[in-house]
C-alpha positions in Angstrom: 86.5 94.2 145.2 83.1 95.8 145.3 82.4 98.3 142.5 81.5 101.1 145.0 84.7 100.7 146.9 86.7 100.7 143.6 84.9 103.9 142.5 85.6 105.5 145.9 89.3 104.7 145.6 89.5 106.1 142.1 87.7 109.3 143.2 90.1 109.6 146.1 93.0 109.6 143.7 91.3 112.3 141.6 90.7 114.4 144.8 94.4 114.4 145.7 95.3 115.7 142.3 95.7 112.6 140.1 94.0 112.7 136.8 91.3 110.0 136.3 93.5 107.9 134.0 96.3 107.8 136.6 93.9 107.1 139.4 92.3 104.2 137.5 95.8 102.9 136.6 96.9 102.9 140.2 93.7 101.1 141.2 94.4 98.4 138.7 98.0 98.0 139.8 96.9 98.0 143.5 94.4 95.2 142.7 97.2 93.2 141.1 99.3 93.4 144.3 96.5 92.1 146.5 97.1 88.5 145.3 97.8 85.7 147.7 100.8 85.1 145.5 103.9 87.3 145.6 103.7 90.0 143.0 106.8 91.7 141.7 106.2 95.2 140.3 109.1 96.2 138.0 109.3 99.9 136.8 111.3 100.3 133.6 111.6 102.1 130.3 112.9 100.9 126.9 115.3 103.9 126.6 117.0 103.2 129.9 120.4 101.6 129.6 120.2 100.0 133.0 116.8 98.5 132.2 118.2 97.1 128.9 121.2 95.7 130.7 118.9 93.9 133.2 116.9 92.4 130.3 120.0 91.2 128.3 121.2 87.6 128.5 117.8 86.2 129.4 118.1 87.1 133.1 114.5 88.3 133.5 113.0 85.6 131.3 114.9 82.9 133.1 113.9 84.2 136.5 110.2 84.5 135.5 110.3 80.9 134.1 111.9 79.6 137.3 109.1 81.3 139.4 105.8 80.3 137.9 104.0 80.9 141.2 104.9 84.6 141.3 103.1 87.3 139.4 105.2 89.9 137.5 104.0 93.3 136.5 106.3 95.3 134.2 105.2 98.9 134.4 106.6 101.0 131.6 107.2 104.6 132.9 108.3 107.9 131.4 107.8 106.5 127.8 105.1 106.9 125.2 104.8 103.2 124.4 104.8 100.1 126.6 108.0 98.6 125.2 106.5 95.1 124.6 108.7 94.7 121.5 111.9 95.0 123.6 110.6 92.8 126.3 109.5 90.2 123.8 113.0 90.3 122.1 114.4 89.4 125.5 111.9 86.6 126.2 109.6 88.6 128.6 105.8 89.1 128.3 104.4 85.9 126.8 104.5 84.1 130.1 101.1 83.6 131.8 102.3 85.2 135.0 103.4 88.4 133.4 101.5 91.6 132.8 102.9 94.6 130.9 101.3 98.0 131.7 102.0 101.5 130.5 101.7 104.3 133.1 99.3 106.9 131.6 101.6 109.8 132.4 104.4 109.2 129.9 106.2 112.5 130.3 109.9 112.7 131.0 109.9 116.4 131.5 110.8 117.6 135.0 107.8 119.0 136.8 105.4 117.0 134.6 106.7 113.4 135.0 105.2 110.8 137.4 107.2 110.8 140.6 105.0 108.7 142.8 103.2 105.3 142.3 101.2 103.4 144.9 102.3 105.9 147.5 106.0 105.2 146.8 108.4 107.7 145.4 109.7 107.1 141.9 113.0 108.9 141.1 115.0 106.2 139.4 114.6 103.2 137.1 114.7 100.3 137.1 112.9 99.9 140.4 111.5 96.7 141.7 108.9 96.2 144.4 107.7 93.0 146.0 104.2 92.7 147.3 102.0 90.1 148.9 98.4 90.5 149.9 98.5 94.2 149.0 101.4 94.9 151.4 104.8 96.1 150.2 107.4 93.6 151.4 110.5 95.0 149.7 111.4 98.0 147.6 114.5 98.3 145.5 114.6 101.8 144.1 118.3 102.1 143.2 118.6 100.5 139.7 119.6 97.1 138.4 118.8 94.2 140.7 120.6 91.0 141.5 118.3 88.0 140.8 119.5 85.9 143.8 118.5 88.8 146.0 115.1 89.0 144.4 114.7 85.3 144.9 115.4 85.7 148.6 113.0 88.5 148.9 110.3 86.4 147.2 111.0 83.5 149.5 111.0 85.7 152.6 107.6 87.2 151.5 106.0 83.8 151.5 107.2 82.7 154.9 105.1 83.0 158.0 106.8 84.9 160.8 105.3 83.5 164.0 108.5 84.2 166.0 
């Protein structure tokens, strides 16, 4: 992406009320979703019992290993640290197709916390979004996911619909 366009998008985020760190973060995340490959954006926090349950038993690490052609971005939200230690303890983060990012607004206080990301509402975690070529294909905003369902969403996101 051209530097002037990136700067314009960041400034647009600032103009609509986002602080510069949040605008830059959203730009970085948006760029990650523009891949030809499917990109799974997973919002989570280390204190969240549903997020921990999802990580346990190697579910995420196994799924990531079984899908090396998919990019995974774990976005830690509503937490002061990125939670890499918990992810690593559950086999997530060292894979070459995984990024771990910390949203710059770490507040959990009502009225201050982040409630929107990439134009999508964020009211519950875990949340999992599937993108390809910068377009949102699927959004699961309700909590723990089922990996066979995520696998189907990834498959559907790679097919050509010429029907």
